[in-house]
C-alpha positions in Angstrom: 27.1 -18.0 2.5 29.7 -15.3 2.1 32.9 -16.3 0.3 34.7 -16.1 3.6 32.3 -18.7 5.2 33.2 -21.3 2.7 35.8 -23.9 3.7 38.4 -25.1 1.2 36.6 -28.4 0.6 33.4 -26.6 -0.4 34.7 -25.8 -3.8 34.1 -29.3 -5.3 30.9 -30.1 -3.4 32.2 -33.4 -1.9 32.1 -32.5 1.7 30.4 -34.8 4.2 26.8 -33.6 4.4 25.7 -31.6 7.5 22.4 -31.5 9.1 21.2 -29.3 11.9 18.6 -31.5 13.5 20.2 -35.0 13.7 18.1 -36.4 10.8 19.7 -37.9 7.8 20.9 -35.1 5.6 19.1 -34.3 2.3 21.5 -35.1 -0.5 22.8 -32.0 -2.4 26.1 -31.4 -4.3 27.8 -28.0 -4.7 30.0 -26.8 -7.5 32.8 -24.3 -7.7 32.5 -20.8 -6.3 32.9 -18.1 -9.0 32.7 -14.4 -9.3 29.4 -12.9 -10.4 29.5 -9.1 -11.2 26.0 -7.8 -11.6 24.0 -4.5 -11.9 23.4 -4.9 -8.2 27.1 -5.2 -7.3 29.7 -7.9 -7.2 28.7 -11.3 -5.8 30.0 -14.8 -5.8 27.9 -17.7 -7.1 27.7 -21.4 -6.5 25.5 -23.9 -8.3 23.9 -26.7 -6.2 22.2 -29.9 -7.4 19.4 -31.6 -5.6 20.5 -35.2 -6.0 17.0 -36.5 -5.5 15.2 -34.5 -8.1 18.1 -33.4 -10.3 17.0 -29.8 -10.1 19.8 -27.2 -10.0 19.7 -24.2 -7.7 22.0 -21.2 -7.5 23.5 -19.5 -4.4 24.3 -15.8 -5.0 26.3 -14.4 -2.0 27.9 -11.3 -0.9 31.7 -11.7 -1.0 32.1 -10.2 2.5 30.5 -11.3 5.7 28.0 -9.1 7.7 29.9 -6.3 9.4 27.3 -5.6 12.1 27.7 -8.8 14.0 24.2 -10.0 13.0 23.3 -13.3 11.4 23.5 -13.1 7.6 20.6 -12.2 5.4 19.1 -15.1 3.4 16.5 -15.0 0.7 14.9 -18.2 -0.6 13.7 -17.0 -4.0 11.4 -19.3 -6.0 12.0 -19.2 -9.7 9.4 -17.0 -11.5 10.1 -16.7 -15.2 7.3 -14.2 -15.8 8.3 -11.9 -12.9 12.1 -12.3 -12.7 12.8 -12.3 -16.5 9.9 -10.5 -18.1 9.1 -8.1 -15.3 5.5 -9.1 -15.1 3.2 -6.9 -13.0 0.9 -9.8 -12.1 3.2 -10.6 -9.1 5.9 -8.9 -7.0 8.6 -11.6 -7.6 11.0 -9.6 -9.8 10.9 -6.6 -7.5 11.4 -8.7 -4.4 14.4 -10.4 -6.1 16.0 -7.0 -6.9 15.3 -5.6 -3.4 16.8 -8.7 -1.8 20.0 -8.6 -3.9 20.5 -5.0 -3.0 20.1 -5.7 0.7 22.4 -8.8 0.6 25.1 -6.8 -1.3 25.0 -4.0 1.3 24.7 -6.1 4.5 26.0 -9.5 3.7 24.3 -12.8 3.1 23.0 -15.2 0.4 20.2 -15.5 -2.0 19.2 -19.0 -3.0 17.5 -19.0 -6.4 15.4 -22.1 -6.2 14.6 -23.5 -9.7 11.7 -25.8 -10.3 9.4 -23.8 -8.0 7.5 -21.8 -10.7 4.0 -20.9 -9.6 4.6 -22.0 -6.0 5.7 -25.4 -7.4 3.0 -26.2 -9.9 5.2 -25.4 -13.0 5.1 -22.8 -15.7 2.3 -24.3 -17.9 0.0 -24.8 -14.9 0.8 -21.3 -13.7 -0.4 -19.9 -17.0 -3.5 -22.0 -16.7 -4.0 -20.6 -13.3 -3.6 -17.1 -14.7 -6.5 -17.8 -17.2 -8.7 -18.9 -14.3 -7.7 -15.7 -12.4 -8.8 -13.7 -15.4 -12.1 -15.5 -15.2 -12.6 -14.3 -11.6 -10.9 -16.8 -9.3 -8.2 -15.7 -6.9 -4.7 -17.3 -6.9 -5.7 -19.9 -4.3 -8.9 -20.8 -6.0 -7.3 -21.1 -9.4 -4.9 -23.8 -8.1 -7.8 -25.6 -6.5 -9.8 -25.5 -9.7 -6.9 -27.2 -11.4 -6.7 -29.9 -8.7 -3.3 -28.6 -7.6 -1.8 -27.7 -4.2 -2.0 -24.1 -3.2 1.7 -24.3 -2.4 3.6 -27.3 -3.7 7.1 -26.1 -2.9 9.6 -28.1 -0.9 12.5 -26.5 1.0 14.5 -29.6 2.1 17.2 -29.0 -0.5 17.4 -25.3 0.3 17.8 -26.0 4.0 20.5 -28.5 3.3 22.4 -26.1 1.1 22.3 -23.5 3.9 23.6 -26.1 6.3 26.4 -27.0 3.9 27.3 -23.4 3.6 27.5 -23.0 7.3 24.4 -20.9 7.6 22.6 -22.4 10.6 21.2 -19.1 11.9 19.9 -16.6 9.4 17.8 -13.5 9.1 15.2 -14.5 6.5 14.3 -12.0 3.8 10.6 -13.0 3.3 7.0 -12.0 4.0 6.0 -15.6 4.2 6.1 -17.2 7.7 5.7 -20.7 6.2 9.3 -20.5 5.0 10.5 -19.8 8.5 8.5 -22.8 9.8 9.9 -25.1 7.1 13.5 -24.0 7.7 13.0 -24.5 11.5 11.8 -28.1 10.9 14.9 -28.7 8.8 17.3 -27.4 11.5 17.9 -23.8 10.2 17.2 -21.2 12.9 15.5 -18.0 11.6 16.5 -15.4 14.2 14.6 -12.6 12.4 12.1 -12.2 9.6 13.2 -9.2 7.4 10.3 -7.9 5.3 10.7 -7.7 1.5 7.4 -6.0 0.7 7.5 -3.7 -2.3 4.7 -1.3 -3.3 1.7 -3.0 -4.8 0.4 -2.3 -8.3 -3.1 -2.1 -9.7 -2.3 -5.3 -11.6 -1.3 -7.3 -8.5 -3.2 -5.9 -5.6 -5.8 -8.7 -5.6 -3.0 -11.3 -5.7 -1.2 -9.7 -2.8 -4.4 -9.3 -0.8 -5.1 -13.0 -1.3 -1.6 -13.9 -0.1 -2.1 -11.7 3.0 -5.7 -12.9 3.9 -5.5 -16.5 2.8 -1.8 -17.5 3.1 -0.9 -15.3 6.1 1.8 -13.4 4.3 3.0 -10.4 6.4 2.0 -7.6 4.1 1.0 -4.0 4.8 -0.2 -3.4 1.2 0.6 0.3 1.7 1.2 1.8 -1.8 2.8 4.8 -0.1 5.6 2.6 1.4 8.0 3.7 -1.4 8.4 3.8 -5.1 8.6 0.7 -7.2 12.4 0.2 -7.7 13.9 0.8 -11.2 17.6 0.1 -11.5 19.6 2.9 -13.1 21.4 1.7 -16.3 24.8 2.9 -15.2 24.8 2.3 -11.4 23.9 -0.4 -8.9 20.3 -0.8 -8.0 19.0 1.5 -5.3 15.7 0.9 -3.5 14.0 3.7 -1.7 11.8 1.7 0.7 12.7 1.7 4.4 
């Protein structure tokens, strides 16, 4: 959602729930919309609570709608403490997050930061256990299987309902993962375009990315010449050089 897309009754989160497919709406509740100035530019933010699980998510949106007449950009970003906060090179999560924020700030749209989805939904402690198995030779899929856990345990019902509540029924999805497109479609959100968020691979994550491409059907080129890994300047908004 952009700030202009929010109706007056969206501020307290007590609107009548909407659903795009005729099914009973998934229960979520939104809080007030506030200003969020960041190193990537100025945004507005709104916290949402999944009333089934109690997990809190955050919508970070451009304050202005898209100016090109296209559907807004939307990124469903799963929480990744190691990548998003500590800048881990084992994954590409933190760099995708930064790239998505830049695109949304420039072109309009929303990033939903989905908490409780660490390690594709298996949790932080289990993700670290999976890392240990990867260091023993297993890939990211095999590591989860060795732990008796799903390869991908994430649920997007709350995310889809938040998008519906924000009036985002048609979106351009910032993702390399076609499963997200399929899940949103099942929940009544139309993805009119998949916009790649691939960032250059690193020595430390190339096997992880190859596994996502080959075994999880992520749309990745794995071309290290695609552009430099983004590094935000300390005194200016983030700039990404990738096409």
